[in-house]
C-alpha positions as CSV (number, residue, x, y, z in Angstrom):
1,X,0.0,0.1,0.0
2,X,1.5,3.4,-0.9
3,X,1.9,6.1,2.0
4,X,-1.6,7.2,3.3
5,X,-1.9,10.9,2.7
6,X,-4.5,10.7,5.7
7,X,-2.1,9.9,7.9
8,X,0.0,13.2,9.6
9,X,3.8,13.0,9.1
10,X,4.2,13.0,13.0
11,X,2.6,9.9,13.5
12,X,4.0,8.4,10.1
13,X,6.6,6.1,12.3
14,X,3.9,4.0,14.3
15,X,0.7,4.8,12.6
16,X,2.0,4.7,9.0
17,X,2.5,1.0,9.5
18,X,-1.0,1.0,11.2
19,X,0.4,-0.7,14.1
20,X,-1.2,2.6,16.0
21,X,-4.7,4.1,15.4
22,X,-4.3,6.7,13.7
23,X,-5.9,10.5,14.0
24,X,-7.7,9.8,11.3
25,X,-9.8,7.0,12.2
26,X,-9.7,8.0,16.1
27,X,-11.8,11.0,15.2
28,X,-14.1,8.5,13.2
29,X,-14.3,6.0,16.2
30,X,-15.3,9.3,18.5
31,X,-17.8,10.6,16.1
32,X,-19.3,6.9,16.2
33,X,-19.1,6.8,19.9
34,X,-17.2,3.7,20.0
35,X,-13.6,3.4,22.1
36,X,-11.2,1.2,20.3
37,X,-8.6,-0.1,22.4
38,X,-5.1,-0.6,20.7
39,X,-5.2,-4.8,21.8
40,X,-8.4,-4.7,19.5
41,X,-7.3,-2.3,16.6
42,X,-4.1,-4.8,16.5
43,X,-6.4,-7.9,15.7
44,X,-7.8,-6.2,12.6
45,X,-6.3,-7.5,9.6
46,X,-4.3,-5.1,7.9
47,X,-7.0,-4.8,5.2
48,X,-9.5,-3.8,8.0
49,X,-7.6,-1.2,9.3
50,X,-7.2,0.5,6.1
51,X,-10.8,0.3,5.4
52,X,-11.5,2.2,9.1
53,X,-9.0,5.0,7.8
54,X,-10.4,5.3,4.1
55,X,-14.5,4.8,5.3
56,X,-16.2,7.7,4.4
57,X,-18.0,9.0,8.2
58,X,-19.2,12.1,7.6
59,X,-23.3,11.6,7.0
60,X,-25.4,10.2,9.8
61,X,-26.0,7.6,7.1
62,X,-22.1,7.0,7.0
63,X,-21.7,6.9,10.2
64,X,-24.2,4.4,11.1
65,X,-22.5,2.4,8.3
66,X,-19.0,3.2,10.1
67,X,-20.2,1.9,13.5
68,X,-21.6,-1.1,12.5
69,X,-18.6,-2.1,10.6
70,X,-16.4,-1.5,13.9
71,X,-18.7,-3.4,16.1
72,X,-18.8,-5.8,13.3
73,X,-14.8,-5.7,13.3
74,X,-14.3,-6.0,16.5
75,X,-16.8,-8.8,17.2
76,X,-15.1,-11.1,14.5
77,X,-11.5,-10.4,15.6
78,X,-11.2,-9.0,19.7
79,X,-11.9,-11.0,22.3
80,X,-13.4,-8.5,24.5
81,X,-17.1,-6.6,24.0
82,X,-17.3,-3.3,21.9
83,X,-16.9,-0.6,24.6
84,X,-19.2,2.4,23.8
85,X,-17.7,6.4,24.6
86,X,-20.2,8.3,26.8
87,X,-22.9,10.0,24.7
88,X,-21.7,13.3,25.8
89,X,-19.8,15.2,23.1
90,X,-16.0,16.1,22.8
91,X,-16.4,17.8,19.2
92,X,-14.1,20.6,20.0
93,X,-12.2,20.5,17.2
94,X,-15.4,21.3,15.3
95,X,-15.2,25.0,16.9
96,X,-13.2,27.1,14.9
97,X,-13.5,30.0,16.9
98,X,-12.7,29.0,20.3
99,X,-9.5,26.7,21.2
100,X,-10.1,24.2,24.2
101,X,-7.7,25.2,27.0
102,X,-6.3,22.1,26.9
103,X,-4.3,23.0,23.6
104,X,-3.3,25.6,25.4
105,X,-2.1,24.8,28.6
106,X,-0.1,21.5,26.7
107,X,2.0,24.0,24.4
108,X,2.4,26.0,27.7
109,X,3.6,23.1,29.0
110,X,5.9,22.8,25.9
111,X,7.2,26.1,26.5
112,X,5.8,27.2,22.8
113,X,3.5,30.0,21.8
114,X,0.0,28.4,21.3
115,X,-2.3,28.6,17.9
116,X,-3.8,32.1,17.5
117,X,-7.0,32.8,16.9
118,X,-6.8,32.9,13.4
119,X,-4.1,30.3,13.1
120,X,-6.5,28.0,15.1
121,X,-9.6,28.7,12.6
122,X,-7.6,28.0,9.7
123,X,-6.6,24.4,10.7
124,X,-8.5,22.0,9.6
125,X,-10.9,19.7,11.2
126,X,-9.0,16.6,11.5
127,X,-5.4,19.0,12.5
128,X,-7.9,20.9,15.4
129,X,-8.8,17.1,16.2
130,X,-5.3,15.7,16.2
131,X,-3.9,18.8,18.6
132,X,-6.8,18.2,21.3
133,X,-6.3,14.7,21.2
134,X,-2.4,15.2,21.6
135,X,-2.9,17.6,24.1
136,X,-5.5,15.6,26.2
137,X,-3.6,12.3,25.9
138,X,-1.3,11.0,28.6
139,X,1.5,9.5,26.7
140,X,1.6,11.3,23.4
141,X,1.8,14.4,24.2
142,X,5.7,14.2,22.5
143,X,4.0,14.7,19.5
144,X,2.3,17.9,20.4
145,X,5.0,20.2,18.8
146,X,6.0,17.8,15.9
147,X,2.2,18.4,15.2
148,X,2.4,22.3,15.4
149,X,5.4,22.7,13.3
150,X,3.7,20.4,10.6
151,X,0.6,22.2,10.2
152,X,2.5,25.5,10.1
153,X,1.4,27.0,13.7
154,X,5.4,27.1,14.9
155,X,7.9,27.9,12.1
156,X,10.9,26.2,12.8
157,X,11.2,26.9,16.9
158,X,12.7,24.7,19.8
């Protein structure tokens, strides 16, 4: 398979091989409110992981189909049940006009300037999703600054 343009450069070493769940798949899983563990992900065939990366998940109909697909794959491949995310919404990434506190806090912790309101608004929804996930993550914060650089928020700083 050729390099996937839906996978960010900062995650290519671990998600490019689809060994870990790439941001594009995490975003879709969040949209359909399914929490997939890395263990469950690792039990899927590579083609199935690719399908979860590439499958559309925009409209209500696509989301319903994606949710069904994920549930079926977990049922078939994993020896653990499907877990669902709480129904409360964490879709801060949809808001161009308001950057979550977690992003500015992570930038401060990494001693880099946070995105300006203009930069935040100019990011794609997936880029905003990635920064929020990286800022809220307990173990992947090392990719926060590389993501800011890749997205053009930091200009070769650090």
